[in-house]
Residue, then its C-alpha position, 0 to 999 in steps of 0.5 A: m257477758t258476751i264471749e268472743h269467738h276466736d276461730l282462725v277463719h273468723e280472726l283471719p278471714e282474708y286467709r280463708d282459702q289458704i287456711h283450708t289448703l294448708k290444713m289439707e296439705n301441711a300436717h304441721f299446720a293442721k296439727l297447730f290448727d287443731e291445737y289452736h281450736v282446742i285451746t280456743k274452746e277451753v278459753e271460751q268455756m273458762e270465760a263463760e265460767t262453764l270450765p272452772a279455772s283460775t285467772r292465771t290458768e285462763e291467762e296462760y291458755k290465752l297466751k298459748r293461743l296467741q303464740l299458736k295464732d302467731q305461728l299459724y299466721a306466719m305459715l299463712k303469710d309464707a304460703g302466700n308468697 
């Protein structure tokens, strides 16, 4: 099974520069960014079955990752205006 990588720069390549800028200048963005990547790694490990987890747990992590991505995306859009 191929595991998709969902790092933020891969997911939103058009925001590469803004991601870098916000990580350096906005502590809240940096915190959410770090949390997003921790959860993403855990989901990838669950998908690869190297981190045992129930389907429910995996789905909860994916939902949390999506919520974080939505927050980060909103901040990126606001920063671009």
